N, C-alpha and C positions, 0 to 999 in steps of 0.2 A: 504494500499499500504506500510505503514511503517512496519507492521508485515511481509509482504512478503519479503521486502528487508532484514529485520533482520534475517528471517529464511534462506534465501539464503546465507547470509554472514556466518551464523553459520555452515551450512552444508559444505560450501566451505572451511572454516577454519579447520574443523575436518576431511576432506577427506584425506588429505596428511598424517596426523598422523595415521589414521586408516589403510591406505595402508601400511605404514612402519611396524606397529605392525603385520598386517596380513602376510606380506612377511617374517618377522622374525619368526613367528609361523610356517609357511609353511616350512621354511628351517630347523627349529628344528625337525619337524616331519620327514622330508625327511632324515636327518642324523641319526635318531634313528634306531637301528636294528629292524628287523621285529618281532623278538620274544619279544622285549620290548615295542611294540606299545600299547598293552593292559595296561601295567603298566603305561605308559606315559599318556594314556587317563584317567585312574583312578586317577592319581596324579595331573591332570591339575586343576588349580583353577577355581572357578565358575566365569563365565564372567558376568560383570554387564550388566544391561538391555540397558543402553545407548550405551555401546561399542558393544553389539550384534546388535543393530539397525544400528549402523554405518557400521558394517561389512556387514550386509545384503544389506544396501544401495549401497555399492561398488560392491558387488557380482551381484546385479540386473542390474548393468549398470548405470553409472552416468547420461547419457542423459535422459533415460526414467524415472528413479527414481526422477531426479530433476524436471521434468515436473509434475509428480504426486504430489510431495511435494508442488510445487507452487500452484497447484489446491487446495490442502488442506489448505494452508495458506491463500490464497485470499478468498476461500469459507468461512473459519472460520471468517475472518475479516468482510466480508459482513454479515454473520449471526449474529455476535455479535453487529454490528451496527444496524441491524434491531431489535434485541431483546431490545437493549437500547432505541431505538426510540419508540417501542411499549410500553415498560414499562413506559416511561415518558408520553406517550399519554393516559394512563389509568386515568379516572376521576371518582370520586364518583358522579354518575349521580343523585342519590336521593338527595344528599346535594345540588348539583347545581340547580336542579329543585326547591327545597325549597327556595333557595336564590333568584332565578328569580321571583318566585311567590310573595315573600315578597317585592322584589324591585318594582314589578308592582303595588302592593297595596300602597306602600309608595311614590314612585317617578315616576311611569309610565314607558313608554317604554324606555326613556333615562336612567333611573336608571337600568333597566334590561340589557340594552346594556353595561353599565359600569361593571356590574357583569360578563358578558360573556367575555368582553375584558380583565378583570383581571385574568381569569381562563385559564389555558393551556389545550391543548388537542383538538382533532377533534370534540368532542361533543360540547364544548363551541364555537368553530368556526362555526359549523352548526347553533347553536342557534343565534349567532350574525348575520349571514347572513339572517336568517328568520326574526329577529326583524327589520333589516334594511328596509324590505319591508312590514312591518305591515300596513302602510298607504294604500297600494294597495289592501288589503283584505286578508282574511284567505286563500283563494284558491291560491293566489300568494305565500303566505308564505309556504304552503304545497309543491308547485312545486319547490320553491327555496331550501327547505330542502332536497328534493329528489335529485335535481341536484347537490347541493353542497356535499351531502353525497357520491355520486359517485366519486367526485373529491377527497374527503378524503380517500375513499377506494383505489383509485389509488395511493395516496401518501403512504399508509400503505403497499401496495404490491410492492412498488418500490424496485428494486434490487433482487426480487425473481427469475426473469428469469435468472439472472447471476448465482445464486446459483444452480438452476436446470441445467444450462449448465455445471457447474463443476461436478455435480453429474453424468452427462452422459459422460463427457470427461474422468474422472479418470479411470473407468473400461475399457473404450475404449483404452486408452493409455496402460493399463496393458495387454489387449489382443493383442495389436500391438506388445508389447515387447515379448509376448508369441510366436507369429508367427515368429518374427525375431530370437528368441532363437531356435526355431525348424529348421529354415533355417540354422543357424549356426551349429546345430547338424548334419544335413544332409550333409553340406559341409565338416565337419570334417570326417564323415563316408566315403564320397567320396574320400577325400584326403588320408585317412589311408588305404582304400581298404578293410576294414572289419568292422564288428559291434562288439564293445566291450563297456562295461560300462564306462571305462575311456574316451573313445572318445566322447560318447554321454552326459556324465555328465555335462560338462560345459554349453552347450547350453540349456539343460533341466533345470538347476538351474536358469539361467537367465529367462527362460520362466515362471517358477513357482513363483519366487520372485516378478516379475513385476505384475503378475496376482493377487497375494495376496495383494500387496500394493494398487493396483487400487481398488479392492473390499473393502478393509478396509476404504480407503478415502471416497468412495461413501457411505458406510454405516454410517460413522460419519456425513457427510454433510446431509444425508437423515434424520437423527434424528433431527438435528437443523432445517431443512426445515419444517418438520411436526410440530415441536414445534411452529415455527413462524406462520404457518397456523392456528394452534389452537388459538393463541393469537389474530390473525386478526379476526377470527370468533367470539370470545368473544367480541371484541370491536365493531364489526358490529352489534351484537345483542343489545349491550348497546345503540348504536347510534339509531337503529330503535325504541326500546322501549321508549327511552327518547324523541325522536322526536315526537312520537305520544302523549306523555304526554305534551310536550310543546304546541302542537296544541290545545289540550284540555284546557290548562291553558289560552291560548290566546283567545279561543272562549268564555270562561267564562268572561274574562276581557272585551272583546268586547261587550258582552251583558250588562255588568254594565255601 
């Protein structure tokens, strides 16, 4: 939410400046003679990328472009939060299993619980929940691991539905801007009484810019979304493999 507020403030502060520069440039081109237009275009300095983006933001319409930018900022904030959460949830399962097995041999179940309690991540939490119910039998431990594994999967997938929502909304807002731009173009044609490029250009520009912006935002968020899903799949595989190994370790310990 902090990123969203900062982004909105940044675009709001730069909008007025970009509008003044665009108005000045338009007035300059209008005052230039027709035969000097090519020379003026050739001599124009290269526009920086950030200034070009500001100009396109204004040309696309502040209302729809602001909504699309908000979708991008909030979607990126949620994606970064998920990536950090999943990164810190990663556990060296082989090392953890070795520690649990050694703790079982030296201090029993309570020592193994202490090892899991001191280790972060969903795998250690699943191990701890299983060890809590060791006295009830291995079958109960297995059921506990499966049930608590589903809870940890839900925690890892938390927020993905919102990212998917912004992936769907961003291009929809772009297409809505396209429709409104086409309506404006036809209104201009009706008011002018004829079809000419100058009459249609304004509405068509709004339509194309909003569509491009919405599609770009959706593609950026889709990349993050797929990356998060890949990390969740890797963690899920680690949880399943390590849970099976823990049950084997507890079975051997129970026989001893």
